[in-house]
N, C-alpha and C positions, 0 to 999 in steps of 0.2 A: 298649551296642553293642559286647559282647565279641566278636562274631562277626568285627568289623573290626579288631581289636587287632593282627593281623599284617600289614596293609596298610602299604605304604612310608608315611612320614610325611606327605608331600605330598598323596598321594591321600586318606589317611585325613582329612586337614584339609578337603579339597575335599568329601568325602561329608558332613561335618559341617555345614559352611557352607551347603551346598545344601538340606540337610534343614531347617536351622534358617530359612533364608531362605525356602523354600516355606511353612513354619508361619506364620511372619510374614505373607506376602503374602496366604495364604489367611484368616489371621485378619483382614485388612484387607477383602477382598472379601465375606466371609460375614456380615459385622457387618449390611450392609443386607439381605442375603438372609434371614436369620434374623429380623430386626427388621422385615421388610416389612409383617407384618401390623399393627404399630404407626405406621411411617413413613408408609407409604401413605395413613393416615388425615390425616396432618399435611401432606402435600405434594401430595396430589390432591384434587379436589371431591369432596364428599359426595352420592352419588347413590343409586339403586335398585341391590339385591344384584347384578344381572345385569351392569349398567354397572360396578359396582365391581370384579366379577370380570375383565371387559374390561380396566380401568384397571389393574389387578394384573398381568394378563398382560403388559401394555404396558411395564410399569416393569420387570418381570423381563427380558423380551425384548430390553429396549434395551441389556442388557449383552452381547448376542451379536450383534445383526443386523450390526453393521461389524465383527466380528471377521475375516471374510474379507481385509478391506483391511488390517487389523493383521497378518495372516499374510503378506501378502505384503510389507508394510515390515519386520517384524522377521524375515521369512524371509531377505530381502535382507541385512539387518545381520548375521543369525547365520551365514549361509553365505559372505559376503564379507568381513565385520569381525571375526567371531569370536563364540564362546558367551558369553564373560565380558562382552562390552560390552553384548550384549542384556540379561543379567539385571540389570546395573547400571541400564540405561536404563528398565527396567521398574519396578523398586523406587522410582525417583525419580517416576514417573507416579503411582503407587499412593499414595505419600506427599502428593502434591499434592492429589488428588482427595479424599483423607481430610480434609486441612485445608478444603477449599471446603465439604465436607458439614458439617464442623463449625461453620460459620459461615453457612451458607445459610437466609435467612428460610423462614418456612412458608407454606403456600398462604393462610392468613388474613391475613398480613401483606403479600404481594406478588402474592397471585392466581396466574394460570397460569404466570407467570415462574418462580414456585418448583418447577412440574412439570416445566418443560424443564430448569432448573437441575440437578435431581436426577437427570433422564435423562442429560445429558451427564456428569455425575460417574458414572454407572453404566457409560456406555459407556468412559470412560477407565480405569476400575477392570477392565472386561472385556478391552480390549486390553493392559493390562498383565499381568493374570493369566496370559492365553494366552502371550505371551512369556516368562513367566516359569517357569512349569512344563515348556514344551517344551523351553526352555533347558537347564533343570536335568536332566531325563530324558536328553537327548541327551548333556550333559557326562558324566554316570554312564556312559551306555552306552559313550562312546569311551575311558574310563579304565579299566574294569573288563573281565573277562573271566567268561563262564559259569562257575559257576552263581552267582558272586558278583554279576555283573551283574544277574541277574533279582532277587535281594534288594535291592540298593541303589536300583536303578530304582523297583520297586515300594514301598519305604520312602517314596518322593516322595509317593506317593498317600496313604500312611498320615501323612505330616506335613501334607499339605493338609487331610485329614479332622480331624486333631488341631487344626489352627487354627480350623477350622469349629466344632468342639465347644467350643474355649475361648471362641470369640466369643459362641457362644450362653449358655455359663455366664456371661460378664462382662454380657451382656443381661440375663440372669435377676437378678444381683446389683444391677445399676443400676436396676432396675424395683422390686425388693423394697425397696431402700434409699431409693426415691423420689430417686435422683439424675438429674440431667438428663441425657437421652439423648446429648447431644452430647459428654459427657465419653468416650464409647465411641469416638467419631471422633477425639478429640485423643489418646486412648491410641493409636489405630491409627496415626496420623500419627508419634507418637514410636517407635513399634514399626518403621515402614518406615526411619526414620532409623537404628536400631541395624542393621537388615537390610542397609542400604546401605554403612555402615562395614564389615560383615563380607564382604561381597562383593568389596569393592576387594582383598582378600587372595588371590583366587583367580588361578591361571595358566592360560592357554589350554591346550586339550587337545593331546597330541602329535600325534593321528591328524589333527585339523585342520590343524595347523602342516605336517604332512608331506605331505598331499595338496595343501595350497596350494603349497608348494614344488614338487612335482610339476607341478602345473598351470602355474606359471610356466615351467619347464623345456620343456613341451610347447609353450608360446607362443613361446618362445626358439628352438626347435628344431622346427618343425612337420613335418620330413622325416624325423625320427629314428624309424625303425620300432618300436625296443623302448620308446619312450614313448609313442608313441600306442595301440599295441596293448596294452599293460599297462593303460591305462585307460579306454579309449574305451567299453568294453562297461559299466564300472562307473559310467559318467557317465548312464546311461538309467535312468529310473524306468519299471518294470514297471508297466503298467495295472491288471493284475490283483491285484497287491500291493497297489497304491494303493487299488483297492475293497475288498478284503479288509480292510484296516486300518481303511477308513471305517466299513464295516457293523459291526466290533467296536466302534468308537469311538461309534457311535450308542446304545449299550446304556445307558450311565451317565446320560446327560442325561434319558432317559427314564424310568429307574427313580428318580432324585432328584426329579423334577419331581412324578411321581406319589406318592412317598412324603411328601415334605417339603411341598410348595406345594399339591397338590390336595387331599390330605387334611387339610393345614392348613385349607384353605377348608371343608372337611366338617365339622371340629372346629367351626368358628365358625358355621355355618349349622344343622346338624343337632344338636350337642350343646352349642350356644349357649356355647362356650367364648370367654373374653375372649382379648385379644392375649397378655397376659402368661401365660395358661394354655397357649397353643398354643406360646409359645415354650420354656416348661418341658416340655412334652410331647415336641417336637422334640429337646430337649437328652437325653433319655433314648434317643432313638432314634439320635443322633449318637455316643453312647457305644458302642453296639452295632457302627455302622458302622465306627467306629474301630478297635474291637478286631478284627472281622472282616479289615479291611485288613492289620493287624499279622501276623495269624496266617497269612493268605495268603501275605504277604511272606516270613515266615520258613518256611512250607511249600516256597516257589519253590527254595529253596537245596538241597533233597532231591528234590523232585519236579518233572518239567518241566512249566512254566507252562501250556503248552497241555493237558495232562493236567487241570490243576485247572480250567481254563475249561470243559472237557467236562463235569467233574462238577458245576460250578455250574448249566451248562445243563440237566443231567439234574434237577436240584432245582427248577428255576425252570419248566420246562414244565408240570407239573401246577399250579402257581401260576397260570400264565398261562390254560390250558385252562379251569381251573375258577373263574376270575375272577368271573363274575358270580354263581356260587354263593357264593363265600367272601363277597362283599359283601352277598348277600341274608340271610346267618345272622350277620352283625356287628350286634351292638346296644347295644355299649357302647364309650367310648374306650379302654379296656383291651384289648378284643378288637380294636379296630382297630390299636391298638399293636403287638400281635403280628403282625398282617398286615403292617405296616411293616418290622418287622424281617425277616420273610422276603425282602421284595422288596430291602432294602438289603444283606443279608447273603449272599443267593444269586442276585442279580440278575445280568444279563448285562452285565459290564464288562470292562475290559483288564486290570484288576489279578489277577494279577501278571506279564502276559505283555508289557507295553509295552518293556521292554529287549529282548525276543526279536524283536518286530516292527519296531521302529526299525532294527535292525541290518540289514534287508534293503533299506534305502534307501541310495543313495550318498551318500558322505560330504558333498560340497559342494552336495548338494541336499537332504539330509537335514532340515535346519531348516525349509526352504520346503515341502517336501511334507507332512511331519508337522504343520506349523502350519495348513496348508490343510485337511488331515484334521480336525484339532482344530477348527477354526473352523467349517467347513461342517456337522460333524456336529452341533456345540451350536447353530449357528444354525437349522439346519433342523427339529432334532426339538425344540428349545423352541418354535419357532413351531408346529410341529404340535401339541406336547401342550398348550402353554399355550392356544391360541386352539381347538385342536381337542377338548380335552377338555370346554370349555364348551358348544361346539355339538354336539360328538357325544352328550354324556350327555343333553343336552335331546332330541335325536332318535331315539337309539338306546338310552338308558339305559346299563346297564354294559357292553354289547356294543360300544360304540363304542370305549371304551378297551382293551377284548380284542381287537379287530381291530387297532389299531396294536401292541400287545404281540406278538400273534401274527406279524405279518410281520417285526417286528424279530428275533424269536427264529429265523425260518427264515434270515434274512440272516446273522445270528450263527453259525448252525451250518454254513452254507457256508464262511463265512470261517474258522473252526477247520480245517475239513478242508483248506483251501487251504494254511495255514501248515504243518499236519502234512505236507502233500507237500514243501513247502520244506526242512522240517527233516529230512526223511527218517523220519518217526515213524509214518506210515501203515501200520497192519498189520491192518487189517480186523476190529478189536476193536469189538464192539457197546458201546453206553452202560453196559449193565450189566457187561460184562466189565471195561471201564475202571474201573467204580466199585469192584468187587471188589477189583482191583489197587490202586487208590489208597488204599483203606482199610487194605488189608494193608501197605502201605508205612509209612502212619501208625504202626503199632504199633512200628516198628522204627527210627524217627526218633533220630539222635543227632547233633544239628548241631554241636555243638562237635567231636567226633572227626573227622567228615567234613570240617569247615573247615580244620583243621589238617593233615590228610592232602592235601587239595587244594594247600594253600599251599606244603607241602613240594615 
């Protein structure tokens, strides 16, 4: 992280602690997600393939259905008690859920109780993960300024992706060495303990503390015109901003579920992959995803993140529009892997623009509003994709999934244009003109010189 070397020492420490903490948190969360093809067989009854797909969808969605409740709880804590408190609490929750998973008996041992037990653990992990990543992104948004803000906030997504990739690698190693899968969750619990110790070293953000002081002064002196006029407008959440960020946030869960979960089931049913082979296949995909997040993060230091999102959408539109055709000509796992690469590398996601968009929410409502966006986008899209993909592929074949992706792309396009207007970037350029300008800038990137020039 040489780009961060000139930051003040306390901010540099905060960036490092939050990136490491996010990595550890997502390592724990993704252990089950990527081992689901194996663990679902242990914790759920064995039935016909269609019912198995529905049970798998239920286990996956259980992580997200109660996230709006978690968004309200952690949003309140984050906006009224502080960002630091939230990330510490979520780390504790993740560690507890990992310890339970490591000791929970299987379906063969205690029956349906095992299914409910693993579902509750997944809910706890989902709530924990949500509060953690939102808290980390908001913290970094408030302690840095553009363009460094875009870099460090988007690196949080890279750290989360790296955690998932390492979790996959660990799962492969345990399976190859025939080590009990429970060891992975004991490792996850130990990792949470390390993350907890690290996060106690954080200091609360100055922007949050300053705004809280101003709020107290306003309550103590409600008739003071200079205090009320200075912040009354900044306390309101703009409905259009909320909706635009929501539409952009809907992109990642759809791409993730399609690439990892849906096509993971395709590998098992069509190509007769074993659970271990699916995990190995997805590990290769996770490497590509992780590297793409790193590249987008670094590019955001030189190129406005909204320009990058427009370029990604330009590439993703042909993938969506020709989706039924692509699927009809794929006849091998390697061809399917290349298609998965395209989805995760060029899919519609908020990386690397989260720091830009979060800054458009009022400070003392930022945690609650962005947590609700994160929660509802994941809950709605994972419900639509997990159950919708099962039924739509039966009723409409490839066109069912095509319909969902096309609607999401249209919403994503509108949201980008909305934030362009907020940022004053709207210049009427077409997608092709934007792409040519974007590629031209890539030829002349010199991150090191630009960073030191900005710091000076």
